Steps between C-alpha positions, in 0.01 A plus 500: 500500500449786267632735772835322524565510125498887463725529803762278341496721188540812713794345682673434163452856369702671774786257435506597132489872581775451759715333235441787257574755773818314599611484135443874456685574825800292386498677162491843666782403737711379207441827313599703807822300541591540132432875514712530816795325335476727195506809723805366686686439174418851375611654828826304500581600141398862554732599786581869466823654627504881534790744520455860616756747358502853636650756262619845606609785271498519121724426207857382552492584873196279568564225754302184575453326832357152556531230763867399498627803305816676625431800726584770243257335257581394147445657158140433395599318181729265696212411734263438207763286320560293815135411543434454127767227499307329782177503295327802654283733292364846579154471655442864593671836531360752745450867423786734576512616860679824591685470830496826691783427743743365242375733222520212255243294316445130538277216395462125546537220248325173583640195326345153499597149401232235459579136564790554742755439217 
């Protein structure tokens, strides 16, 4: 009889440890789901739109080209004003690049808008 009694205790212990393990697993799963939802909300609110403006020449003769610009380009200030009204801000300006064939200088302005506004 004494042999059956320790076995019944041993059979209860694994059940308790299984319950603890199951509780921890559920807690970890809940934390993973909450973290995933937070990342989704940050990603949705942090959409970034980028505009690439190519500028050629200097001073009053400088022209800007971007997707949708007319073929002769537009004055640089007009391009900057257009995108500023849409909520874009300057993210980066490249170094000046001297074009050998055209014998003119040029650079790129990258604009960005966060949030898709």
